[in-house]
C-alpha positions as CSV (number, residue, x, y, z in Angstrom):
1,M,92.3,133.5,84.8
2,S,92.2,131.6,88.4
3,A,90.6,128.3,89.1
4,P,87.3,128.7,91.0
5,L,88.8,126.5,93.3
6,S,91.9,126.4,95.0
7,Y,94.2,123.2,95.9
8,A,93.6,123.6,99.7
9,A,89.7,123.8,99.2
10,F,89.9,120.8,97.0
11,H,91.4,118.9,100.3
12,L,88.8,120.6,102.7
13,L,85.9,119.5,100.4
14,F,87.1,116.2,98.7
15,V,89.9,114.7,100.7
16,L,89.3,115.4,104.6
17,P,85.9,114.9,104.9
18,P,85.7,111.0,104.0
19,I,88.6,110.5,106.4
20,A,87.1,112.2,109.1
21,V,83.9,110.0,108.6
22,L,85.8,107.0,108.4
23,V,87.5,108.4,111.8
24,A,84.0,108.7,113.4
25,L,83.1,105.3,112.3
26,L,86.2,103.6,113.6
27,A,86.1,105.4,116.7
28,F,82.3,104.5,117.5
29,S,82.0,101.3,116.0
30,G,85.3,99.5,118.0
31,R,85.8,97.6,114.6
32,V,89.7,98.2,115.2
33,P,90.9,96.0,118.1
34,R,94.4,97.3,118.4
35,P,93.6,101.2,117.4
36,R,97.3,102.1,118.5
37,E,98.9,99.4,116.2
38,A,96.5,100.9,113.6
39,L,97.7,104.2,114.3
40,A,101.4,103.3,114.4
41,G,101.0,101.4,110.8
42,I,99.3,104.3,109.2
43,T,101.7,106.8,110.6
44,L,104.6,104.4,109.1
45,L,103.3,104.2,105.6
46,A,102.2,107.8,105.5
47,T,106.1,108.5,106.5
48,I,107.4,106.4,103.9
49,A,104.9,107.5,101.2
50,T,105.9,111.1,101.7
51,V,110.0,110.4,101.7
52,Y,109.6,108.1,98.5
53,T,107.2,110.0,96.6
54,T,108.8,113.8,97.0
55,P,111.7,113.4,94.6
56,W,109.7,111.6,91.9
57,D,107.3,114.0,92.4
58,N,109.3,117.4,92.0
59,Y,111.3,115.8,89.1
60,L,108.1,115.3,87.2
61,I,106.9,118.7,88.2
62,A,110.3,120.2,86.6
63,Q,109.5,118.2,83.4
64,G,106.6,119.8,82.6
65,V,104.4,116.7,83.3
66,W,101.7,118.7,85.0
67,T,101.4,122.5,86.2
68,Y,99.0,124.4,88.7
69,G,96.5,126.8,88.0
70,E,96.9,130.7,88.4
71,G,96.1,131.3,92.2
72,T,95.9,127.7,93.1
73,I,98.3,127.0,95.7
74,L,99.4,128.5,99.0
75,A,103.2,127.8,98.7
76,R,106.0,125.7,97.4
77,I,108.7,123.6,98.9
78,W,111.2,122.9,96.3
79,L,108.6,122.5,93.2
80,A,105.8,121.0,94.7
81,P,103.1,122.9,96.5
82,I,102.5,122.5,100.6
83,E,99.3,121.1,99.7
84,E,101.0,118.2,97.1
85,Y,102.9,117.5,100.4
86,A,99.9,117.3,102.4
87,F,98.1,114.6,99.4
88,F,101.2,112.4,100.2
89,V,99.8,111.7,103.7
90,L,96.3,112.0,103.2
91,Q,96.1,109.4,100.6
92,P,97.6,106.7,103.0
93,V,95.6,108.0,105.7
94,L,92.2,107.6,103.6
95,A,93.5,104.2,102.3
96,G,94.4,103.0,105.8
97,L,91.2,103.9,107.5
98,W,89.0,102.4,104.8
99,F,91.2,99.2,105.1
100,H,90.9,99.0,108.7
101,W,87.0,99.7,108.2
102,L,86.6,96.6,105.8
103,G,88.3,94.6,108.7
104,Y,91.5,92.5,108.6
105,T,92.2,89.6,111.2
106,P,95.6,88.7,110.8
107,D,96.3,84.9,110.9
108,P,100.0,84.3,112.0
109,E,99.8,80.9,110.8
110,C,98.8,81.8,107.3
111,A,101.1,79.5,105.2
112,V,103.9,80.9,103.4
113,G,105.6,79.3,100.4
114,L,107.7,80.2,97.4
115,R,105.2,79.9,94.2
116,S,102.9,83.1,94.7
117,R,106.2,85.0,95.9
118,L,107.6,84.4,92.3
119,L,104.5,84.9,90.5
120,G,104.1,88.4,92.1
121,T,107.4,89.7,92.0
122,A,107.7,88.4,88.4
123,G,104.4,90.3,87.5
124,W,105.4,93.5,89.2
125,L,108.9,93.8,87.7
126,A,107.3,92.9,84.1
127,V,105.3,96.1,84.8
128,A,108.4,98.1,85.9
129,A,110.1,96.6,82.6
130,G,107.3,97.9,80.6
131,G,107.5,101.1,82.1
132,V,111.5,101.5,81.0
133,W,110.1,100.7,77.4
134,V,107.4,103.2,77.7
135,L,109.8,105.9,78.9
136,G,111.3,105.8,75.6
137,V,108.7,108.1,74.1
138,P,107.7,111.8,75.3
139,E,104.5,111.3,75.7
140,G,104.9,107.8,77.7
141,L,107.0,110.2,80.5
142,Y,104.2,110.4,83.2
143,L,102.7,106.5,83.0
144,G,106.3,105.2,82.5
145,A,107.7,106.8,85.5
146,I,104.7,105.5,87.6
147,A,105.5,101.8,86.8
148,V,109.4,102.3,87.4
149,W,108.8,104.0,90.7
150,A,105.8,101.9,92.0
151,A,106.4,98.5,90.3
152,P,109.9,97.8,92.3
153,I,108.1,98.3,95.8
154,A,105.3,96.4,95.1
155,A,107.5,93.3,93.6
156,L,109.4,93.8,97.1
157,Q,106.0,93.6,99.0
158,W,105.2,90.3,97.2
159,A,108.3,89.0,97.5
160,L,108.4,89.4,101.6
161,G,104.6,88.4,101.9
162,G,103.4,87.1,98.4
163,P,101.1,84.4,99.9
164,V,99.6,86.3,102.9
165,L,98.6,88.9,100.3
166,W,97.6,86.6,97.9
167,R,95.1,84.7,100.5
168,N,93.7,87.9,101.4
169,G,93.3,88.9,97.8
170,R,89.6,89.8,98.2
171,L,90.3,92.2,101.1
172,L,92.8,93.9,98.7
173,A,90.6,94.4,95.8
174,L,88.2,96.0,97.9
175,S,90.7,97.8,100.2
176,V,92.0,99.3,96.8
177,A,89.3,99.4,94.3
178,V,87.2,102.1,96.8
179,P,89.9,104.6,97.1
180,T,90.8,104.5,93.6
181,L,87.5,105.0,92.2
182,Y,87.2,107.8,94.8
183,L,90.3,109.5,94.1
184,S,89.9,109.2,90.3
185,L,86.5,110.8,90.5
186,V,87.6,113.9,92.5
187,D,90.6,114.1,90.4
188,R,88.4,114.3,87.4
189,I,86.5,117.3,89.2
190,A,90.1,118.8,90.0
191,I,91.5,119.0,86.6
192,G,87.7,120.4,85.1
193,L,88.2,123.2,87.6
194,G,91.9,124.0,86.4
195,I,93.4,123.3,89.7
196,W,96.1,121.4,88.0
197,R,96.6,120.6,84.2
198,L,98.2,117.6,82.6
199,S,100.9,118.2,79.7
200,P,99.6,116.5,76.5
201,A,103.5,116.4,75.4
202,H,104.2,113.7,78.4
203,T,100.6,111.9,78.4
204,T,99.4,109.2,76.1
205,G,96.4,110.8,75.4
206,L,94.3,108.3,76.3
207,D,91.5,108.7,78.8
208,V,88.8,107.0,80.8
209,L,85.7,109.2,81.2
210,G,87.9,112.3,80.2
211,L,90.4,111.4,82.7
212,P,93.9,111.1,81.7
213,I,94.7,106.9,82.3
214,E,97.6,108.1,83.8
215,E,95.7,109.6,86.8
216,P,93.7,106.5,87.8
217,A,96.9,104.4,87.3
218,F,98.5,106.3,90.0
219,F,95.9,106.0,92.1
220,L,95.8,102.3,91.5
221,V,99.3,101.8,92.5
222,T,100.1,104.0,95.3
223,T,96.8,102.7,97.2
224,A,98.2,99.2,96.5
225,L,101.3,99.9,97.9
226,V,99.7,101.6,100.8
227,V,97.4,98.6,101.5
228,Q,99.8,95.5,101.0
229,G,102.4,97.6,103.4
230,L,99.6,98.0,106.1
231,L,98.3,94.1,105.6
232,L,101.9,92.7,105.8
233,F,102.5,94.9,108.6
234,H,99.9,93.7,110.9
235,W,100.6,90.0,109.9
236,V,104.2,90.4,110.8
237,L,103.2,91.8,114.3
238,A,100.7,88.9,114.7
239,R,103.4,86.5,114.2
240,V,105.6,88.3,116.3
241,R,102.9,88.4,119.3
242,A,102.4,84.7,118.7
243,G,106.2,83.4,118.5
244,G,108.1,86.2,119.1
245,A,110.4,88.4,116.7
246,A,112.2,85.4,115.2
247,Y,109.2,84.1,114.5
248,G,107.2,87.0,113.1
249,L,110.3,87.8,110.7
250,S,110.8,84.6,109.6
251,G,107.3,84.7,107.6
252,L,109.2,86.8,105.3
253,V,111.3,84.4,103.9
254,P,110.4,81.0,102.6
255,I,113.1,78.8,104.6
256,G,112.1,80.6,108.0
257,R,108.3,79.4,107.6
258,T,109.4,76.2,106.0
259,R,111.1,75.2,109.6
260,A,108.4,77.0,111.7
261,S,105.8,74.8,109.4
262,K,108.2,71.6,110.5
263,R,108.1,72.2,114.0
264,S,104.3,73.1,113.9
265,N,103.9,69.5,111.8
266,D,105.9,67.7,114.4
267,A,104.0,69.1,117.5
268,E,100.5,68.2,115.7
269,R,101.7,64.8,114.8
270,A,103.0,64.5,118.7
271,T,99.8,65.7,119.9
272,R,97.8,63.0,117.6
273,T,100.0,60.5,118.8
274,K,99.4,60.8,122.6
275,E,95.7,61.3,121.6
276,T,95.4,58.1,119.8
277,S,97.5,56.1,122.3
278,G,95.4,57.4,125.2
279,S,92.6,56.1,123.0
280,E,94.0,52.7,122.5
281,R,94.7,52.3,126.5
282,R,91.0,53.3,127.4
283,D,89.7,50.6,124.7
284,E,92.4,48.1,126.1
285,M,90.8,48.7,129.8
286,N,87.5,48.5,128.6
287,R,88.1,45.1,127.0
288,R,89.6,43.8,130.3
289,E,86.7,44.8,132.3
290,R,84.2,43.4,129.8
291,R,86.2,39.8,130.1
292,D,86.5,40.1,133.9
293,A,82.7,40.8,134.2
């Protein structure tokens, strides 16, 4: 029996409306000071997401991790439905618009060090290692594949920009949480309607309110990758505007920022020295005037 709702209709009912609302709100509110830059960032992340996700998604379909209900898809490219490729684009768009609605003002002088890079990178690499371990059992295929596929990219993001990601942790948390919760909710509806089905042979059997845990895990890590990528994109561009291309890229490596910080600190000390010297000269002149009087 065919599902009562197609994959394309699912997009029309649940994915496109929040995107349209956010576009309208951002257009009329003026909350994005550089709309072309915002569009470029979202386009870049959507392109990367599509290219990176396509082979992974098709591999899991080939392994039978999930299937689609009868009559729910229009056509396939490789093994994935065209509606799936549409989602590769729509999810970054949704997450990116929500990120911009919350508002991010990049600080080009945001401190860049080594500790948060190491901690963030190590944490995500540990997730990847856990994914490799979970892949050792058939029921762990989907969850392990998510970790092995996504965690190394997140580790790279933290290696490049861990300090600025850490400093904006509250913004990142809210930027990731809301799309993750919403997509998990509508995914639960889609599974209930039979638009797609997950194989019990390749999932852990753990669920959250009836939703297999692999699904919110997927939305969580993919939304995090998009939002972190956007934040780093705009931060680097802010640094480029502040000090040129070399200064912009220097924030992605600790030594570059160390040198920049040294120059900045030297300049601040020189300014303070000038101010102090000027104040001392004025005090001396005032004392002389009082003596002469």
